[in-house]
LUMKEPA-693369 format. One record per residue (C-alpha): residue number from 1; residue in three letters; x, y, z. Coordinates in Angstrom, 3 decimals. Each point is the difference from the previous one (the first is absolute). Layout:
BEGIN
- NUM|ALA|X|Y|Z $
...
# end
This chain:
BEGIN
- 1|UNK|-54.666|59.841|-73.476 $
- 2|UNK|2.585|1.846|2.024 $
- 3|UNK|3.736|-0.625|0.410 $
- 4|UNK|1.758|1.112|3.179 $
- 5|UNK|3.688|-0.255|0.903 $
- 6|UNK|1.646|0.105|3.419 $
- 7|UNK|3.445|-0.395|1.546 $
- 8|UNK|0.941|-0.953|3.580 $
- 9|UNK|3.132|-0.657|2.067 $
- 10|UNK|0.828|-3.680|0.450 $
- 11|UNK|2.636|-2.457|1.170 $
- 12|UNK|2.010|-2.473|-2.039 $
- 13|UNK|-1.582|-1.518|-3.140 $
- 14|UNK|-2.768|-2.548|0.419 $
- 15|UNK|1.360|-3.548|-0.405 $
- 16|UNK|-2.521|-1.161|-2.609 $
- 17|UNK|-2.734|0.804|-2.483 $
- 18|UNK|-3.666|-0.749|0.509 $
- 19|UNK|-3.578|0.610|-1.085 $
- 20|UNK|-2.760|0.280|2.584 $
- 21|UNK|-3.683|0.109|-0.870 $
- 22|UNK|-1.819|0.223|-3.313 $
- 23|UNK|-1.659|2.806|-1.899 $
- 24|UNK|-3.670|-0.833|0.346 $
- 25|UNK|-3.118|1.748|1.179 $
- 26|UNK|0.865|1.846|3.202 $
- 27|UNK|3.556|-1.315|0.279 $
- 28|UNK|3.499|0.801|-1.194 $
- 29|UNK|3.325|-1.555|-0.830 $
- 30|UNK|3.344|1.006|1.458 $
- 31|UNK|3.134|-0.780|-1.993 $
- 32|UNK|3.146|0.356|2.095 $
- 33|UNK|3.639|-0.354|-1.019 $
- 34|UNK|3.266|1.012|1.663 $
- 35|UNK|0.733|3.694|-0.227 $
- 36|UNK|3.009|2.242|0.421 $
- 37|UNK|1.340|0.006|3.582 $
- 38|UNK|-1.570|2.785|2.034 $
- 39|UNK|-2.963|0.635|-2.297 $
- 40|UNK|-3.411|-1.497|-0.742 $
- 41|UNK|-1.967|1.207|-2.990 $
- 42|UNK|-3.702|-0.632|-0.439 $
- 43|UNK|-2.015|0.375|-3.202 $
- 44|UNK|-3.766|-0.273|0.399 $
- 45|UNK|-2.350|-0.560|-2.938 $
- 46|UNK|-3.534|0.372|1.324 $
- 47|UNK|-3.420|-0.174|-1.588 $
- 48|UNK|-1.299|2.549|2.522 $
- 49|UNK|0.903|3.638|-0.687 $
- 50|UNK|0.365|2.707|2.632 $
- 51|UNK|1.380|-2.020|2.923 $
- 52|UNK|3.615|1.193|-0.129 $
- 53|UNK|-0.225|1.345|3.544 $
- 54|UNK|-1.297|-3.315|1.306 $
- 55|UNK|2.800|-1.889|-1.771 $
- 56|UNK|2.580|2.433|1.370 $
- 57|UNK|-1.248|-0.413|3.586 $
- 58|UNK|-0.220|-3.785|-0.221 $
- 59|UNK|3.407|-0.522|-1.587 $
- 60|UNK|1.576|2.460|2.451 $
- 61|UNK|-1.342|-2.086|2.918 $
- 62|UNK|1.296|-3.268|-1.477 $
- 63|UNK|3.289|1.094|-1.609 $
- 64|UNK|0.739|3.377|1.581 $
- 65|UNK|2.046|-1.212|2.981 $
- 66|UNK|2.644|-1.327|-2.414 $
- 67|UNK|0.456|-3.258|1.905 $
- 68|UNK|-1.003|-2.342|-2.841 $
- 69|UNK|2.385|-1.337|-2.661 $
- 70|UNK|0.618|2.061|-3.127 $
- 71|UNK|-2.340|-0.966|-2.818 $
- 72|UNK|-1.582|0.986|-3.264 $
- 73|UNK|-3.722|-0.448|0.475 $
- 74|UNK|-2.681|0.131|-2.642 $
- 75|UNK|-3.613|-0.022|1.139 $
- 76|UNK|-2.838|-0.707|-2.420 $
- 77|UNK|-3.180|0.993|1.814 $
- 78|UNK|-3.602|-0.733|-0.850 $
- 79|UNK|-1.672|1.855|2.867 $
- 80|UNK|1.488|-1.811|2.997 $
- 81|UNK|-0.640|1.365|3.472 $
- 82|UNK|2.929|1.435|2.005 $
- 83|UNK|0.025|-3.102|2.218 $
- 84|UNK|0.437|-2.281|-3.000 $
- 85|UNK|2.747|2.237|-1.393 $
- 86|UNK|1.956|-0.159|3.248 $
- 87|UNK|-0.502|-3.763|0.303 $
- 88|UNK|1.259|-0.639|-3.552 $
- 89|UNK|3.089|2.204|0.471 $
- 90|UNK|0.847|-1.767|3.266 $
- 91|UNK|-0.632|-3.383|-1.662 $
- 92|UNK|2.371|0.909|-2.853 $
- 93|UNK|2.786|0.976|2.415 $
- 94|UNK|-0.464|-3.237|1.981 $
- 95|UNK|0.141|-2.121|-3.156 $
- 96|UNK|3.050|1.897|-1.288 $
- 97|UNK|1.754|-0.599|3.336 $
- 98|UNK|-0.455|-3.729|-0.596 $
- 99|UNK|1.628|0.234|-3.408 $
- 100|UNK|-3.050|1.033|-2.014 $
- 101|UNK|-2.474|-1.970|-2.065 $
- 102|UNK|0.875|1.032|-3.573 $
- 103|UNK|2.931|-1.025|-2.218 $
# end
């Protein structure tokens, strides 16, 4: 198990909270809640050690431009591919934009 933490520029806080995906074989869950304006933080808990560089590159492509809403994101990974990671993050932002899916 490895824990990684990241921070990126962002816009105004996300309008809602949400959970996208499930922690199961080859998948991951993304928990997203509004963050502090101008900043998105990401905490990754992964079952696969030694892929910090891959996580850095992937998250930089998705969140690096700073155009997404500010959020606190927690990712619980069970060996998901980069494509699945990106899809779940984008899904979480879309659901949050619609008011979220969690109380």
